[in-house]
N, C-alpha and C positions, 0 to 999 in steps of 0.2 A: 724851577726857573723863577727868577725875581720878576714879579709882576709890575714893579715900579719902573722897569726899563721899557720904554715905548717902542723903540725901533733902533736899527743899526746906527742911523745918523745921529739920533739923540744920545745914544751910548757913547759914540765917538766924541761928540761935543762935550759931554759931561766928563769923559776921561781926560780930554785936553785941559779942561778947567781944573781938574784935580791935580794934574801934573804941574800946571802953572802955580797952584797954591803950594804944593809940596816943594817946588824949586825955590820959592821965595824964602822958605825956612823960618817964617815968623810964627809958627803954630806951636801950641802945646803938644807934648808927646802923645797924649791920648787922642787929640784931634788928628794928628798926623797918622796915627795907627788906624783910626776909623776911616780916614780918607784913603789910606793905602788898601785896606780891606775892600772898600767900595770900588777902588780901581781894579782890583783883581777880579771882582764880580763882573765889572763892565768888560774887562779884557776877555774873560771866558765867554761872555755872551757874544761879543763881536767875533771871536774865533769860531764859535759854533755856527753863527750866521754865515760866515765866509765858507766854512766847510759845506754847509747846506747848498749854498750857491754854486760851489764847485761841482758838487754831485749833479746838479740840475743842468749843467752845461752839456750840450751835445755838439759834436763836430761832424762835419761831412768828410767822409773819407774820399779818396780819389775817384771811386766809382759812383759817387753821389749818394751813397747809402748813409743813413744816420747811424751813428754808433755812440755809445756813451763816452764821455771824456775820460781820460786816464785818471786813476785815483789821485794823482798829484800832477797838477799842470806844470810844475817845475821839472817833472820827469819827461817832458815832451822831447821827442827826437830832434836832433839837430837837422838843419837843412841839408847837410851833406848826406846823412843817413837816408833821408827821404828821397833825395836825388838818386842815390845808389839803388834804392828799391825800385824807383821808376825805370831805371835803365835795365834792371834785371827782368822786369815784366814785359819788356819790348820784344 
């Protein structure tokens, strides 16, 4: 892991700065490539931090018991599915 990246917020700020510089397009090819490589490093760092945070999230189920969050928060059940499950358990 790159020790020059302090934290998630600093990585995001640096990544935004890199994007801005690359979008301006006034850089030499080698400079652009170096910035692009740094951007990839920052992006990977941020992605890893977000995955760690997701794994740490816990949710309360309907019985009040703690259970780990699903592997992907985007795979959460819809409200209709949850309602149907509640009706079945009555």
